N, C-alpha and C positions, 0 to 999 in steps of 0.2 A: 504494500500500500504506500509506504513511504517513498519507495523508489519510483513508483508511478507518479506520485505527486511531484517529486523532484524533476522527473523528466518532463512532465506537462508544464511545470513552472518554467523550466529552462527554455522549452520550445516557445512558449508564449512570450517570454522576455526577449528572446532573440528576434521573433517576428515583430514585436513592438519596436525594438531598437532599429532594425533594418527598415521597417516601413516608415518610421518617424524621422530617421536621421540619414541613413545611407541611400535609400531608394524611395523617396516620398511618393513617387508616382505608382509604385507597385500596388498599393491597396488604397481604397477610398478612405478619406479621413475618418468616417464613422467606424469603419472596421478597425483602423489603427487605435482609435479611442476606446473601442470595446475591448480590444486585446490588452491595452494598457490598464483598463479598469479591472478586468478579470485577473491580470497579473498582480495588481495591487491587492485585490481581494484575497487571492491565494496566499500572498505573503502575510497578510494580517491574520488569516486563519491559521497558518503554520506557526506564526509567532505565538498565538494564544495556546495552541496545542503543545508547543515545545515548553512553554511556561508551566503548563499543568503537569507535563511529564517530569520536568525538573523538580517541581514540588514533591511529586510522588517519590522520586528517587532520593531526595533529601530526607523525607520522612523515613524511608527504608534504611538509609544510612544511619540516621540517628538511632533507630531501633537496633540496628546491628551493633553499633558502638556501645550500647548499654547492655548488650548480651542477650537480647530478646530474640527469639525465633519468630520469623514472620511467615505466616501461611498465606502465600500469594495465590495459590490455586487449590481447589478442593482435591482431595485424594480419592481414589476409588474405594479405599477401605474406610468404612465408617469408624469414627472414634468411639470406643466402647466406654471409656471413662468420662462420666458427665463433668467431672472437675477439669479434665483436659479440654473438653468442649467449651466450658465456661471461661477458662484461661484464654483459649483461642479467640473467643468472642471479645474478651477484654482487650486483647492485643489489637484486634481489628478496630474497635472503638477508639483506642489510643491513636492508632495510625490515622484514622479519619479526623481526629481532633475532637471527638465526642467525649470531652473530659468528664462530664457528669455521668454519662452512661458507663464509661470505663471505671470511674470510681465506685459506682454502685455495684457493678459486676464484680470488681475486685474485693470490695468489702463483703459482699455476699459469699464469695469464694473463700475468703479468709475466715469467715464465721464457720464454714464447714470444715476447713483444714487450716488450722492456725500455724502449721509448720511449712506452708507452701512458700518457700524462699523466693522463687521467681515472681510470684504474685505480689509479695511484699516489696520486692525491688522495683517492679513495674509501678506500683503505687507511689513509691518514693520518687521515681523518675517523673511520673505524671504531676505530682505535687510541685516538683522543681519547675517543670515546663509551664505550670499555671501560676508561678510566682509565690507559691506557698513554701518558701525556703526553710522556715523554722520547722515545719512539720516534716519536710523532706529530710532535713538534717537529723531530726530525732529518730526518724524511721531508719536511716542509715546507721546511726549509733546503735540502735537496737539490733539491727541485722549483723553488724560487725561483732557483737557479743555472742552470737549463736555459734554452736559447734559446727553447724552446716555451712558456715561462712568461708571456710578454707578454699573450696574450689571457686568461690565467687570474688576473691580478693581483687582481681583486675577490674571487674565491673564495679565493685564498691568504690575503689579508689578513683576510677574515672568519673563516677557519679558525684563523688565528693568534690573533685576538681571542677565539675560543671556548676555545682552549687556555689563554689567560691567565685567562679567567673560571673555568675549571675548576680552576686552581691556587689560587684564593682559597678560604679555608676554608668559607664558607657560600654563595658565589656565587649569592645571591638565593633560596636555599631556607631554609625555616624550620628552626631547629635542633631 
């Protein structure tokens, strides 16, 4: 699809340039104007499509950096554990930016399984992303004290660094 769009855009752009600049008598002015308008429209559509794709990739990268698994497509095998399904739903809500839904799903999951380390870490990450830095920091401190924290040290330290960056007034953003 992308290749077809690129080829079509290139052909239209070349026809527009040739008919407007190099060989003006080749096509009537109305056709040249139509080609130019369609070229501009394709460029704008591609710009917005690329912008949306870049946002999706950034969200996936953020989730990967915090150690969370992302289910990008459904598998053929149904998940048998309802807690796993609930965690997957919380991840999807998090990725979509549905903070309230993700928090409710994670809270419900943690009521059922207080030892779910990944759910607790995702909750701390979500709190940081929504600006609830004190709660996120408390959750991380609690997680670091658990016996199960050993395999999660990298993710915990990265999340702690992100909280510190979020505390800085500009933390890399233009004012």
